[in-house]
C-alpha positions in Angstrom: 32.7 -95.9 -64.6 29.1 -96.4 -64.3 27.5 -99.1 -61.9 26.6 -102.8 -63.5 22.8 -103.2 -63.4 22.0 -105.7 -60.9 20.4 -109.2 -61.4 17.0 -109.9 -60.7 18.1 -112.8 -58.3 20.5 -110.1 -56.2 17.6 -107.4 -56.1 14.8 -109.9 -55.5 16.9 -111.6 -52.4 17.8 -108.2 -51.1 14.1 -107.2 -51.0 13.1 -110.2 -49.5 15.6 -109.4 -46.6 14.3 -105.9 -46.2 10.8 -107.2 -45.9 11.6 -110.0 -43.4 13.2 -107.2 -41.3 10.1 -105.1 -41.6 8.2 -107.9 -40.7 10.2 -108.4 -37.6 10.1 -104.9 -36.4 7.2 -104.1 -33.9 8.1 -100.5 -33.5 6.0 -99.2 -36.7 6.3 -95.6 -36.1 10.6 -96.2 -35.7 13.0 -94.2 -38.3 14.5 -98.0 -38.8 11.2 -99.3 -39.7 10.3 -96.6 -42.1 13.4 -96.8 -43.9 13.1 -100.2 -44.1 9.6 -100.5 -45.4 10.5 -97.9 -48.1 13.8 -99.7 -49.4 11.7 -102.8 -49.6 9.3 -101.0 -51.4 11.4 -99.6 -53.8 13.3 -102.7 -54.4 10.4 -104.9 -55.3 9.4 -101.8 -57.8 12.9 -102.3 -59.1 12.0 -106.0 -59.8 9.1 -105.1 -61.6 10.9 -103.1 -64.0 13.4 -106.1 -64.3 11.0 -108.4 -65.2 9.0 -106.4 -67.5 12.2 -105.6 -69.3 13.5 -109.1 -69.9 9.8 -110.5 -70.4 10.1 -113.1 -67.8 6.0 -113.9 -68.0 4.4 -114.4 -71.0 0.6 -114.9 -71.4 1.3 -117.2 -74.2 2.9 -119.6 -71.8 1.7 -122.0 -69.3 3.0 -123.2 -65.9 4.8 -125.9 -66.8 7.2 -123.3 -69.0 8.4 -121.4 -65.7 11.8 -122.6 -64.4 11.2 -123.7 -61.1 13.8 -120.6 -60.0 11.5 -118.1 -61.7 8.7 -119.2 -59.9 9.0 -116.8 -56.5 9.0 -113.4 -58.6 5.5 -114.5 -59.1 4.7 -113.0 -55.8 6.8 -109.5 -56.4 3.3 -107.8 -56.6 1.9 -109.6 -53.7 4.9 -108.7 -51.5 4.2 -105.1 -52.7 0.4 -104.8 -51.8 1.6 -106.3 -48.1 4.2 -103.7 -47.7 2.0 -100.9 -49.0 -0.8 -101.6 -46.6 1.5 -101.0 -44.1 2.5 -97.5 -44.9 1.7 -95.2 -41.9 -0.9 -92.1 -42.8 -1.9 -89.2 -41.0 -5.5 -88.7 -42.4 -8.3 -90.7 -44.4 -7.7 -88.7 -47.2 -4.2 -89.8 -47.4 -5.1 -93.6 -46.5 -7.5 -94.0 -49.4 -4.7 -94.0 -52.2 -2.6 -95.7 -50.1 -5.1 -99.0 -50.1 -6.2 -98.3 -54.2 -2.7 -98.6 -54.5 -2.4 -102.1 -52.6 -5.5 -103.3 -54.4 -4.1 -102.9 -57.5 -1.0 -104.9 -56.7 -3.1 -107.7 -55.4 -5.1 -107.5 -58.9 -2.1 -107.8 -61.1 -0.8 -110.7 -59.0 -4.1 -112.5 -59.0 -4.4 -112.0 -62.7 -0.9 -112.9 -63.5 -1.5 -116.3 -61.6 -4.8 -116.6 -63.7 -3.2 -116.4 -66.8 -1.0 -119.2 -65.7 -4.1 -121.5 -64.7 -2.1 -121.6 -61.3 -5.4 -120.6 -59.2 -7.2 -123.5 -57.5 -11.2 -124.4 -58.5 -12.0 -122.5 -55.4 -9.6 -119.2 -55.8 -10.6 -119.2 -59.3 -14.3 -119.1 -58.4 -13.3 -116.3 -55.7 -11.4 -114.0 -58.4 -14.7 -114.5 -60.8 -16.8 -113.4 -58.0 -14.4 -110.2 -57.3 -14.1 -109.3 -61.0 -17.7 -108.9 -61.2 -18.1 -106.5 -57.9 -14.2 -105.4 -56.7 -15.7 -103.2 -54.3 -18.1 -105.4 -52.5 -16.2 -108.5 -52.4 -16.3 -110.5 -49.8 -15.2 -114.0 -49.0 -18.1 -114.9 -47.3 -21.0 -114.2 -49.5 -24.2 -115.3 -46.9 -25.5 -113.4 -44.3 -26.9 -116.0 -42.3 -24.7 -115.8 -38.8 -24.4 -119.5 -38.7 -23.2 -120.0 -42.3 -20.7 -117.4 -41.9 -19.3 -118.6 -38.7 -18.7 -121.9 -40.3 -17.4 -120.2 -43.4 -14.7 -118.3 -41.3 -13.9 -121.6 -39.4 -13.2 -123.2 -42.7 -10.8 -120.3 -43.9 -9.2 -120.3 -40.5 -8.6 -124.2 -41.3 -7.4 -123.7 -44.5 -4.5 -121.2 -44.0 -3.7 -122.9 -40.9 -3.4 -126.4 -43.2 -1.1 -124.4 -45.8 1.3 -122.7 -42.9 1.8 -126.4 -41.3 2.4 -127.6 -44.9 4.8 -124.7 -45.7 6.6 -125.1 -42.3 7.1 -128.8 -42.7 9.0 -128.5 -46.2 11.0 -125.5 -45.4 12.5 -127.8 -42.4 12.7 -130.8 -44.5 15.8 -131.4 -46.3 14.4 -132.8 -49.4 12.7 -129.1 -50.5 16.0 -127.4 -49.8 16.2 -124.5 -52.2 19.5 -124.6 -52.8 20.6 -128.2 -53.4 17.0 -130.3 -53.0 15.3 -132.3 -55.3 13.7 -129.6 -58.2 10.5 -131.4 -58.0 10.3 -130.8 -54.2 11.6 -127.3 -54.3 8.9 -126.8 -57.2 6.1 -128.0 -54.7 7.2 -125.8 -52.1 7.3 -122.7 -54.3 3.5 -123.6 -55.6 2.5 -124.3 -52.1 3.9 -120.9 -50.9 1.9 -119.1 -54.1 -1.1 -121.0 -52.9 -0.9 -119.7 -49.0 -0.1 -116.4 -50.7 -3.2 -116.3 -53.1 -5.0 -117.3 -49.9 -3.7 -114.0 -48.3 -4.4 -111.9 -51.0 -8.2 -112.6 -50.9 -8.1 -111.9 -47.3 -6.6 -108.5 -48.1 -8.6 -107.3 -51.0 -12.0 -108.3 -48.0 -9.9 -106.2 -45.5 -9.8 -103.0 -48.2 -13.3 -103.0 -48.8 -13.8 -103.1 -45.0 -11.5 -100.6 -44.6 -13.1 -98.1 -47.5 -16.3 -98.3 -45.9 -15.3 -97.4 -42.6 -12.9 -94.4 -44.4 -16.0 -93.0 -46.6 -17.9 -92.7 -42.9 -15.1 -90.6 -41.8 -15.3 -86.7 -41.2 -13.8 -84.6 -43.6 -10.8 -82.6 -41.8 -11.4 -78.9 -41.9 -9.6 -76.9 -44.8 -6.5 -74.6 -43.2 -7.3 -71.0 -43.4 -4.7 -69.1 -45.5 -3.1 -66.3 -44.3 -0.9 -63.6 -45.5 2.7 -63.4 -44.6 2.0 -59.5 -43.7 -1.0 -61.2 -41.4 1.4 -63.4 -39.8 3.9 -60.7 -39.3 1.5 -58.5 -37.6 -0.2 -61.4 -35.4 3.5 -62.5 -34.4 4.7 -58.6 -33.3 1.3 -57.5 -32.2 2.4 -54.0 -33.1 0.8 -51.3 -34.6 1.3 -50.1 -38.5 2.2 -47.0 -40.0 -1.4 -45.3 -39.3 -1.4 -46.1 -35.6 -4.0 -48.9 -36.6 -4.1 -52.6 -34.6 -6.6 -55.4 -34.6 -5.9 -56.1 -30.8 -7.5 -54.5 -28.3 -5.1 -55.1 -25.7 -1.4 -54.7 -26.1 0.9 -57.8 -26.2 1.1 -60.0 -23.1 4.9 -59.4 -23.4 5.1 -56.0 -23.2 2.6 -56.3 -20.1 4.6 -58.4 -18.2 8.1 -56.0 -19.0 6.3 -53.0 -17.4 6.7 -54.1 -14.1 6.5 -50.4 -12.8 3.1 -50.0 -13.9 0.4 -50.3 -11.0 -2.4 -53.2 -11.1 -5.4 -50.8 -11.4 -6.1 -47.4 -12.5 -7.8 -45.1 -10.6 -11.2 -45.8 -12.0 -10.7 -49.5 -10.9 -9.5 -50.6 -14.7 -7.0 -53.5 -14.8 -3.6 -51.9 -16.2 -2.0 -55.6 -16.3 -3.0 -59.1 -15.9 -3.1 -60.6 -12.1 -4.4 -64.0 -11.1 -6.4 -64.6 -7.8 -4.4 -66.4 -5.6 -6.6 -67.7 -3.0 -9.0 -69.2 -5.4 -6.0 -70.3 -7.4 -4.7 -72.5 -4.3 -7.9 -73.8 -3.6 -7.9 -75.4 -7.0 -4.5 -76.5 -6.8 -5.1 -78.1 -3.5 -8.5 -80.4 -5.0 -6.4 -81.8 -8.2 -5.1 -84.5 -6.4 -7.9 -85.1 -3.9 -9.9 -88.2 -4.8 -13.3 -87.9 -6.0 -15.1 -89.3 -3.0 -15.9 -87.8 0.1 -13.4 -88.7 3.0 -14.4 -89.8 6.3 -14.5 -87.3 9.3 -14.7 -89.0 12.2 -13.5 -93.0 13.5 -16.3 -95.9 13.6 -15.8 -95.7 17.5 -16.6 -91.8 17.5 -19.6 -92.5 15.1 -21.0 -95.0 17.4 -20.7 -92.7 20.7 -22.2 -89.8 18.9 -25.2 -92.3 17.7 -25.4 -93.7 21.6 -25.2 -89.9 22.6 -28.5 -89.0 20.5 -29.9 -92.5 21.8 -30.3 -94.1 18.4 -29.1 -97.3 19.8 -31.0 -99.7 21.5 -29.1 -101.4 24.4 -30.0 -104.9 26.0 -31.5 -108.2 23.9 -29.7 -111.4 23.8 -28.4 -112.9 27.1 -28.2 -109.6 28.9 -31.7 -109.6 28.8 -32.3 -113.1 30.3 -30.4 -112.2 33.4 -32.3 -111.1 36.3 -31.1 -108.2 38.5 -29.8 -109.3 42.2 -32.6 -108.2 44.7 -31.7 -105.7 47.3 -32.2 -107.1 50.8 -31.7 -103.6 52.3 -34.8 -102.1 50.5 -37.5 -103.1 52.5 -40.2 -101.5 50.5 -39.4 -102.7 47.3 -39.3 -106.4 48.6 -42.7 -106.1 50.2 -43.8 -104.6 46.6 -42.1 -107.7 45.1 -44.1 -109.8 47.6 -47.4 -108.1 47.0 -46.9 -108.3 43.5 -46.6 -112.4 43.5 -49.2 -112.6 45.7 -51.6 -111.1 43.5 -50.2 -113.2 40.6 -51.0 -116.2 42.7 -54.8 -115.1 43.5 -55.3 -114.2 39.6 -54.2 -117.6 38.8 -56.6 -119.5 41.4 -59.5 -117.3 40.2 -58.7 -118.0 36.7 -57.8 -121.4 36.1 -56.0 -123.0 33.1 -58.7 -123.4 30.3 -61.4 -121.5 32.0 -61.7 -119.5 28.9 -61.9 -122.2 26.3 -65.6 -121.8 26.0 -66.3 -123.2 22.2 -64.2 -126.1 22.5 -64.6 -127.9 26.1 -64.2 -131.6 26.2 
């Protein structure tokens, strides 16, 4: 018995649950994250197929012709673009197709909104600007730093206001999707679409900036092709039937297994690999040493050595003001001090104070 086809509502709800699981996961390299991301993209692609099959949206209709319950399906392409950008790649060559796919999804989303005249006046101008130059599109066209800063602040305020409005609506019973006022629920959906439109233009600008970076990324080298015979010969390292071998020395495994082979031949030629242990031990000891030179003596030892070399001047301060006590038993030194004091007294009598002032006598 074949499985019955699922409805658009059930597939969309499953896709939304997977998307919320992806957004709530911070380990982008985990297998669970990659599986949820792939499953969410698969479900949204299935939503696109169902929408096209039943012709849910038509260019001949207006916004008032769309049922309130069908408004969330306008965001399917936007969700695909968001999730595609989360796909991890290993090289710039792999990243470019991912960004191109995300750009196409953003464009389908904006073209659909434009066909129903859902875009606001400012968003319609941005979309027209994007269509003129998709690869050079930027939400801030001026090069003036002050104007760019003001534009970024305005974009941030707009995004914050839409977030706060959505949060208020979702927490209000009047805007409940199940059992709420239909007009209020419709307003909630349209506000969410306006918020996603703002993020779509930001995403297109981010794709252009990333494309510019990838354009300057170095091209990875192409892997060299090798035949199976070359790989087998390289792996075994054995000679061919004619005795030819590209290796100049025998394989390392054969050298290590031959423990009875002497280290050197009679001519001094090495016959097997060896290691200079002394140099190896010195390198091993120097692995965990600090990068700066360690001290070889303490501070006290250094000062003692400097004092021994005579590089420290002692005295000064209060010690220089202290007069040594006279030795009363040393008569010669006492007489010398007495004669010195007499000579100083005689000098002062012969040269009274001010006697040398010959220019300013008063």
